[in-house]
C-alpha positions as CSV (number, residue, x, y, z in Angstrom):
1,X,0.0,0.0,0.0
2,X,1.4,3.4,-0.9
3,X,0.8,7.0,-0.3
4,X,3.3,9.7,-1.2
5,X,4.3,12.4,1.1
6,X,2.3,15.5,0.7
7,X,5.5,17.4,0.0
8,X,6.3,15.3,-3.0
9,X,7.0,17.6,-5.9
10,X,6.1,15.1,-8.5
11,X,2.5,15.0,-7.6
12,X,1.8,18.6,-6.5
13,X,-0.9,20.5,-8.2
14,X,-1.2,24.2,-8.0
15,X,-4.8,25.2,-7.3
16,X,-6.0,27.8,-9.7
17,X,-8.5,30.6,-9.1
18,X,-11.3,30.1,-8.6
19,X,-10.3,27.4,-6.2
20,X,-13.6,25.7,-6.5
21,X,-17.1,26.3,-7.9
22,X,-20.4,25.3,-6.5
23,X,-22.9,23.1,-8.2
24,X,-26.7,23.4,-8.3
25,X,-27.7,20.9,-7.0
26,X,-30.0,-5.8,5.2
27,X,-30.6,-7.3,1.8
28,X,-30.0,-11.0,1.2
29,X,-27.4,-12.1,-1.3
30,X,-28.8,-13.8,-4.3
31,X,-26.0,-13.4,-6.8
32,X,-23.6,-16.3,-7.4
33,X,-21.8,-15.6,-10.6
34,X,-18.9,-16.9,-12.7
35,X,-16.8,-20.0,-12.7
36,X,-13.5,-18.6,-13.8
37,X,-10.3,-19.2,-11.9
38,X,-9.0,-16.3,-9.8
39,X,-5.4,-16.1,-8.8
40,X,-3.9,-13.9,-6.0
41,X,-0.1,-13.3,-6.0
42,X,1.4,-11.9,-2.9
43,X,4.0,-9.4,-3.9
44,X,7.6,-9.1,-2.7
45,X,6.7,-6.1,-0.7
46,X,5.5,-8.4,2.0
47,X,8.0,-9.1,4.8
48,X,10.3,-11.9,3.8
49,X,9.4,-13.8,7.0
50,X,5.8,-14.0,5.9
51,X,4.7,-17.2,4.1
52,X,3.6,-16.4,0.5
53,X,0.8,-18.2,-1.2
54,X,-0.8,-18.5,-4.6
55,X,-4.4,-19.3,-4.0
56,X,-7.0,-20.5,-6.5
57,X,-10.8,-20.4,-6.4
58,X,-12.9,-22.3,-8.9
59,X,-16.5,-23.2,-9.4
60,X,-17.7,-20.8,-6.8
61,X,-15.8,-22.5,-4.0
62,X,-14.4,-20.3,-1.3
63,X,-11.2,-21.1,0.5
64,X,-9.6,-19.1,3.3
65,X,-5.9,-19.1,4.0
66,X,-4.1,-17.2,6.7
67,X,-0.9,-15.3,6.1
68,X,1.2,-14.0,9.0
69,X,1.8,-10.3,8.3
70,X,2.8,-7.3,10.3
71,X,-0.8,-6.4,11.0
72,X,-1.5,-9.9,12.4
73,X,-3.4,-12.9,11.0
74,X,-5.0,-11.8,7.8
75,X,-7.6,-14.2,6.3
76,X,-7.2,-14.2,2.6
77,X,-10.6,-14.8,1.0
78,X,-10.5,-16.1,-2.5
79,X,-13.7,-16.3,-4.4
80,X,-15.0,-15.8,-7.9
81,X,-17.8,-13.7,-6.5
82,X,-16.8,-10.1,-7.1
83,X,-13.2,-10.7,-6.0
84,X,-11.6,-8.8,-9.0
85,X,-14.1,-6.0,-8.7
86,X,-13.3,-5.6,-5.0
87,X,-9.6,-5.6,-5.5
88,X,-9.7,-3.0,-8.3
89,X,-12.1,-0.9,-6.3
90,X,-9.8,-0.9,-3.2
91,X,-6.8,0.0,-5.3
92,X,-8.7,2.8,-7.0
93,X,-9.9,4.3,-3.8
94,X,-6.4,4.2,-2.2
95,X,-5.1,6.1,-5.2
96,X,-8.0,8.6,-5.1
97,X,-7.3,9.2,-1.4
98,X,-3.7,10.2,-2.3
99,X,-5.1,12.6,-4.8
100,X,-7.5,14.1,-2.3
101,X,-4.9,14.5,0.4
102,X,-2.6,16.6,-1.8
103,X,-5.4,18.8,-3.2
104,X,-6.9,19.3,0.3
105,X,-3.5,20.3,1.7
106,X,-3.0,22.8,-1.0
107,X,-6.5,24.2,-0.8
108,X,-6.5,24.5,3.0
109,X,-3.1,26.3,3.0
110,X,-4.1,28.6,0.2
111,X,-7.5,29.5,1.7
112,X,-11.0,29.2,0.3
113,X,-12.1,32.7,-0.3
114,X,-12.6,32.2,-4.0
115,X,-16.0,30.7,-3.9
116,X,-18.8,31.1,-6.4
117,X,-22.2,30.0,-5.1
118,X,-25.0,28.4,-7.0
119,X,-28.6,28.0,-5.8
120,X,-28.0,25.0,-3.5
121,X,-24.7,26.5,-2.2
122,X,-22.9,23.2,-2.4
123,X,-19.1,23.3,-3.3
124,X,-17.3,21.3,-5.9
125,X,-13.5,21.2,-6.1
126,X,-11.0,20.0,-8.6
127,X,-10.7,17.0,-6.4
128,X,-14.3,16.0,-7.1
129,X,-13.8,16.1,-10.9
130,X,-10.3,14.6,-10.7
131,X,-11.3,11.6,-8.6
132,X,-14.3,10.9,-10.8
133,X,-12.2,11.0,-13.9
134,X,-9.5,8.8,-12.3
135,X,-11.8,6.2,-11.0
136,X,-13.9,6.1,-14.2
137,X,-10.7,5.6,-16.2
138,X,-9.4,2.8,-13.9
139,X,-12.7,0.9,-14.0
140,X,-12.9,1.2,-17.8
141,X,-9.4,-0.1,-18.2
142,X,-9.9,-3.0,-15.8
143,X,-13.2,-4.2,-17.1
144,X,-13.7,-2.5,-20.5
145,X,-15.6,0.7,-21.0
146,X,-18.4,-1.2,-22.7
147,X,-18.9,-3.2,-19.5
148,X,-18.7,-0.3,-17.0
149,X,-21.7,1.7,-16.0
150,X,-21.3,4.4,-13.3
151,X,-23.7,6.5,-11.3
152,X,-21.7,9.5,-9.9
153,X,-22.3,12.8,-8.4
154,X,-20.5,15.2,-10.8
155,X,-21.2,16.1,-14.4
156,X,-19.1,17.9,-17.0
157,X,-21.5,20.8,-17.6
158,X,-19.7,23.4,-15.5
159,X,-16.2,22.0,-16.3
160,X,-17.0,22.2,-20.1
161,X,-17.8,25.9,-19.9
162,X,-15.2,28.0,-21.7
163,X,-14.8,30.2,-18.6
164,X,-13.6,27.1,-16.7
165,X,-10.6,26.4,-18.9
166,X,-8.2,27.2,-16.0
167,X,-10.0,24.8,-13.7
168,X,-10.1,22.1,-16.4
169,X,-6.4,22.5,-17.0
170,X,-5.8,21.9,-13.3
171,X,-8.1,18.8,-13.3
172,X,-6.3,17.3,-16.3
173,X,-2.9,17.9,-14.6
174,X,-4.2,16.4,-11.3
175,X,-5.6,13.3,-13.1
176,X,-2.4,12.7,-15.0
177,X,-0.2,13.1,-12.0
178,X,-2.4,10.6,-10.1
179,X,-2.5,8.1,-13.0
180,X,1.3,8.3,-13.3
181,X,1.4,6.7,-9.9
182,X,-1.0,3.9,-10.9
183,X,1.7,1.1,-11.2
184,X,2.5,1.6,-7.5
185,X,-1.0,0.6,-6.8
186,X,-0.9,-2.4,-9.1
187,X,-3.0,-0.5,-11.7
188,X,-2.3,0.3,-15.4
189,X,-1.4,3.8,-16.3
190,X,-2.1,5.5,-19.6
191,X,0.3,5.0,-22.5
192,X,0.1,8.8,-23.1
193,X,-1.1,11.5,-20.7
194,X,-4.8,12.2,-20.9
195,X,-5.9,15.3,-22.7
196,X,-8.9,17.6,-21.7
197,X,-11.2,15.7,-24.1
198,X,-10.2,12.4,-22.5
199,X,-10.8,13.7,-19.0
200,X,-14.1,15.2,-19.9
201,X,-15.1,11.9,-21.5
202,X,-14.1,9.9,-18.4
203,X,-16.2,12.2,-16.2
204,X,-19.1,12.2,-18.7
205,X,-19.2,8.4,-18.8
206,X,-20.5,8.4,-15.3
207,X,-24.0,9.1,-16.5
208,X,-25.9,6.0,-15.5
209,X,-29.3,6.5,-13.9
210,X,-29.1,3.1,-12.0
211,X,-32.2,1.0,-11.7
212,X,-33.4,-2.5,-10.7
213,X,-31.5,-4.5,-13.3
214,X,-28.0,-4.9,-14.5
215,X,-24.7,-3.9,-12.8
216,X,-23.5,-0.4,-12.1
217,X,-20.9,1.3,-9.9
218,X,-21.9,4.1,-7.6
219,X,-19.3,6.8,-6.9
220,X,-19.2,9.8,-4.7
221,X,-15.7,11.2,-5.5
222,X,-15.5,13.5,-2.5
223,X,-18.4,12.8,-0.1
224,X,-18.6,15.7,2.3
225,X,-17.0,18.4,0.1
226,X,-17.8,21.1,2.6
227,X,-15.7,19.2,5.2
228,X,-13.0,18.7,2.5
229,X,-12.7,22.5,1.8
230,X,-12.6,23.2,5.5
231,X,-9.8,20.7,6.1
232,X,-12.1,18.4,8.0
233,X,-13.5,14.9,7.4
234,X,-14.6,13.6,4.0
235,X,-14.7,10.3,2.2
236,X,-14.2,8.7,-1.2
237,X,-17.1,6.2,-1.6
238,X,-17.3,3.5,-4.3
239,X,-19.9,0.7,-4.4
240,X,-21.0,-1.9,-6.9
241,X,-24.7,-2.6,-7.3
242,X,-26.2,-5.6,-9.2
243,X,-29.8,-6.4,-9.5
244,X,-30.7,-3.5,-7.3
245,X,-28.5,-4.8,-4.4
246,X,-25.2,-3.4,-3.1
247,X,-22.7,-6.2,-3.5
248,X,-19.5,-4.4,-2.4
249,X,-18.5,-1.1,-0.9
250,X,-15.2,0.7,-0.3
251,X,-14.8,3.9,1.8
252,X,-11.7,5.9,1.8
253,X,-11.4,8.2,4.8
254,X,-8.1,10.1,4.5
255,X,-8.6,12.2,7.6
256,X,-10.2,9.6,9.8
257,X,-7.9,8.8,12.8
258,X,-6.8,5.3,13.4
259,X,-7.3,6.0,17.1
260,X,-10.8,6.8,18.3
261,X,-9.5,9.2,21.0
262,X,-8.2,11.5,18.3
263,X,-11.7,12.1,17.0
264,X,-12.2,14.7,19.7
265,X,-9.5,17.0,18.4
266,X,-10.4,19.8,16.0
267,X,-8.8,19.5,12.5
268,X,-7.1,22.8,12.9
269,X,-5.3,21.4,15.9
270,X,-4.5,18.3,13.9
271,X,-2.8,20.3,11.1
272,X,-0.7,22.2,13.6
273,X,0.4,19.1,15.4
274,X,1.1,17.3,12.1
275,X,3.5,20.1,11.0
276,X,5.3,20.1,14.4
277,X,5.7,16.4,14.9
278,X,6.5,13.6,12.5
279,X,3.7,11.0,11.9
280,X,3.8,7.8,13.8
281,X,2.6,4.4,12.6
282,X,-0.7,4.9,14.3
283,X,-1.0,8.6,13.5
284,X,-4.5,9.4,12.5
285,X,-3.4,11.8,9.8
286,X,-2.9,8.8,7.5
287,X,-6.5,7.8,7.4
288,X,-7.9,4.4,6.3
289,X,-9.7,2.5,3.6
290,X,-12.6,0.3,4.8
291,X,-14.3,-2.3,2.6
292,X,-16.7,-5.2,2.5
293,X,-18.3,-7.7,0.2
294,X,-21.9,-8.7,0.5
295,X,-22.4,-12.0,2.2
296,X,-18.8,-12.4,3.4
297,X,-19.6,-11.6,7.0
298,X,-16.4,-9.6,7.1
299,X,-15.4,-5.9,6.9
300,X,-11.8,-4.9,6.6
301,X,-9.7,-1.7,7.3
302,X,-6.4,-0.8,5.8
303,X,-4.3,2.1,6.9
304,X,-3.1,4.7,4.4
305,X,0.6,4.9,4.2
306,X,3.1,7.7,3.5
307,X,6.4,7.1,1.7
308,X,7.4,5.3,-1.4
309,X,6.0,1.8,-0.6
310,X,4.2,-0.3,-3.1
311,X,0.6,-1.2,-2.6
312,X,0.2,-4.9,-1.8
313,X,-3.0,-6.9,-2.1
314,X,-3.8,-8.4,0.2
315,X,-1.9,-6.5,2.8
316,X,-2.0,-5.8,6.6
317,X,-5.7,-5.1,6.7
318,X,-7.4,-5.9,9.9
319,X,-11.0,-7.1,10.5
320,X,-13.3,-4.6,12.0
321,X,-16.6,-5.1,13.9
322,X,-19.3,-3.0,15.2
323,X,-19.4,-2.2,18.9
324,X,-20.9,-4.7,21.4
325,X,-22.5,-1.9,23.4
326,X,-26.3,-2.3,23.5
327,X,-27.0,0.0,26.5
328,X,-28.2,3.4,25.1
329,X,-26.7,5.1,28.1
330,X,-23.2,4.0,27.0
331,X,-23.8,4.6,23.3
332,X,-22.5,7.4,21.1
333,X,-24.6,8.6,18.2
334,X,-23.5,10.2,14.9
335,X,-25.3,12.8,12.9
336,X,-24.4,15.2,10.1
337,X,-22.6,18.4,10.7
338,X,-24.9,20.3,8.4
339,X,-28.3,21.4,9.7
340,X,-29.6,22.3,6.2
341,X,-30.8,18.8,5.3
342,X,-31.1,17.1,8.7
343,X,-32.8,17.9,12.0
344,X,-30.4,18.0,14.9
345,X,-33.2,18.8,17.4
346,X,-35.2,15.8,16.4
347,X,-32.2,13.4,16.7
348,X,-31.2,15.0,20.0
349,X,-34.7,14.4,21.3
350,X,-34.7,10.8,20.2
351,X,-31.3,10.2,21.7
352,X,-32.6,11.6,25.0
353,X,-35.7,9.5,24.8
354,X,-33.8,6.2,24.5
355,X,-31.3,7.2,27.2
356,X,-28.3,8.3,25.2
357,X,-26.2,10.5,27.4
358,X,-22.9,10.9,25.4
359,X,-22.4,14.0,23.2
360,X,-23.1,13.3,19.5
361,X,-20.3,12.7,17.1
362,X,-20.9,15.2,14.4
363,X,-18.8,14.5,11.3
364,X,-19.1,15.2,7.6
365,X,-19.7,12.5,5.0
366,X,-19.9,8.8,5.1
367,X,-17.2,8.8,7.8
368,X,-20.3,8.3,10.0
369,X,-20.8,4.9,8.5
370,X,-17.1,4.1,9.0
371,X,-17.4,5.1,12.7
372,X,-20.3,2.7,13.3
373,X,-18.5,-0.2,11.4
374,X,-15.3,0.4,13.3
375,X,-17.0,0.4,16.7
376,X,-16.2,4.1,17.4
377,X,-19.9,4.9,17.7
378,X,-23.1,2.9,17.9
379,X,-25.9,4.9,16.3
380,X,-26.3,7.0,13.2
381,X,-29.6,8.8,12.6
382,X,-30.5,11.1,9.8
383,X,-34.0,12.5,9.3
384,X,-34.0,14.7,6.1
385,X,-36.0,17.9,6.1
386,X,-39.1,18.1,3.9
387,X,-38.2,18.2,0.3
388,X,-34.7,16.8,0.6
389,X,-34.1,13.5,-1.3
390,X,-31.4,11.1,-0.3
391,X,-29.1,10.0,-3.1
392,X,-27.7,6.5,-3.4
393,X,-24.1,7.6,-3.6
394,X,-24.3,9.0,-0.1
395,X,-25.1,5.7,1.4
396,X,-24.4,2.6,-0.8
397,X,-20.8,1.9,0.2
398,X,-21.4,2.6,3.9
399,X,-24.5,0.4,4.2
400,X,-22.9,-2.8,3.1
401,X,-19.8,-2.1,5.2
402,X,-21.9,-1.7,8.4
403,X,-24.0,-4.8,7.6
404,X,-20.9,-7.0,7.0
405,X,-19.3,-5.6,10.2
406,X,-22.4,-6.9,12.1
407,X,-24.6,-3.8,12.2
408,X,-28.1,-3.0,11.0
409,X,-29.1,-0.3,8.6
410,X,-32.8,0.5,7.6
411,X,-35.1,3.3,7.2
412,X,-37.1,4.6,10.2
413,X,-39.8,2.0,9.4
414,X,-37.3,-0.9,9.7
415,X,-37.2,-1.5,5.9
416,X,-34.0,-2.1,4.0
417,X,-32.8,0.8,1.9
418,X,-33.8,0.4,-1.7
419,X,-31.0,1.1,-4.2
420,X,-33.0,-0.1,-7.2
421,X,-35.1,3.0,-8.0
422,X,-32.5,5.2,-9.7
423,X,-30.2,7.8,-8.2
424,X,-32.5,8.5,-5.2
425,X,-33.5,6.4,-2.2
426,X,-37.2,6.3,-3.2
427,X,-39.8,5.2,-0.7
428,X,-37.6,6.1,2.3
429,X,-39.7,6.0,5.5
430,X,-38.9,9.2,7.3
431,X,-35.2,8.7,7.8
432,X,-32.2,6.4,8.0
433,X,-31.1,4.5,11.1
434,X,-27.8,2.6,11.4
435,X,-27.0,0.8,14.6
436,X,-24.3,-1.4,16.0
437,X,-26.8,-4.1,16.8
438,X,-30.5,-5.1,16.6
439,X,-31.3,-4.2,20.2
440,X,-30.3,-0.6,19.8
441,X,-31.9,-0.5,16.4
442,X,-35.2,-1.7,17.8
443,X,-35.2,0.9,20.6
444,X,-34.5,3.7,18.1
445,X,-37.3,2.5,15.8
446,X,-39.8,2.5,18.7
447,X,-38.7,6.0,19.8
448,X,-39.2,7.3,16.3
449,X,-42.7,5.9,16.1
450,X,-43.5,7.4,19.5
451,X,-42.1,10.9,18.7
452,X,-42.8,11.4,15.0
453,X,-46.3,12.8,15.2
454,X,-45.1,15.6,17.5
455,X,-42.2,16.6,15.3
456,X,-42.2,19.3,12.7
457,X,-40.3,17.4,10.0
């Protein structure tokens, strides 16, 4: 696994002005596909003392082998069922996190006073477009562009505007700098650097509208862009949906601390400390990538790494599980930072009703899902205000990760979230509730039913 130092000159991108624009705007597994053989080769970047294996899966058989690695016993799952898709997705998200770290550091140090607002006042940066172009290109190269359908948040309309030529130039440079590092992640890089037309085409290919049939990827290139531009939490979220069900999810959380205790520190403090002291192996500035495959019963976390190391698959990932806490008085609940599309007062009232006494963990983006899956919090509640429609890219990856880590995610009526109705979570009953276990989940559901008629949502 590899992440360059933020000071690396070979991958620095000067942020133009304007720095960024704003844009308007627990299901059962039923898929068993493929009988091809899948090989995993452990690279030489593993410690020489570690046993190395070549493992084979055939005819939908699943074998597990354990390899002794620095991170402990890592179970190597080999299966024909989405194994290649998961591997490529994890590699792509790691690479996207590197891109985001560098852009964010430049943006935060430069300032964000060059903002143009559109009606919904939501920001979009060169990182959003660059990640979308990069991931789109990687998926197309890995599986063939004719076989890849992507639902993603960004479009090319604003970027194609002649007045955005400076921004487009920066996006193209950022994408090419990132793809130049692809071999370090075990991915193919372009034979020739991509031009503006290539980058716009890669972004524009992400125009699927989803639906109940077929296979499509769901990408949020920078989930929590407001947190991103403030130097705070954000996530790169990639999921694969087939037949309306999420079959795998990958969350890259570049600013998420490896230690839960560091969550209490403000990001401004983090940046000061990071500049004064060198990072340690457990330093939270390195972030993590969390991933899971439907039906595996496992969720895994890999730590992002600085330096010149090669990405190895599999590597020193460790299994994560939801918290065992089922007493509301000991539980911590997450909620969005933004008040514009979620009611803090209602969630606070619910938390009090069920006996939650800890202060809420308010974080941007799908990092909330990561917190539940990792056991750093026990409850996530979101109740959209009237008129707001939840989008599938804001939830797909996080839902499958929590479920495979042992948690429960439904709407407020106890129904599974439906990812088969297009880009929106249609038919959502009031809100979304994610919990570390069924006992907490049931208590929250009952509290919602008891309190809903008296709310103003």
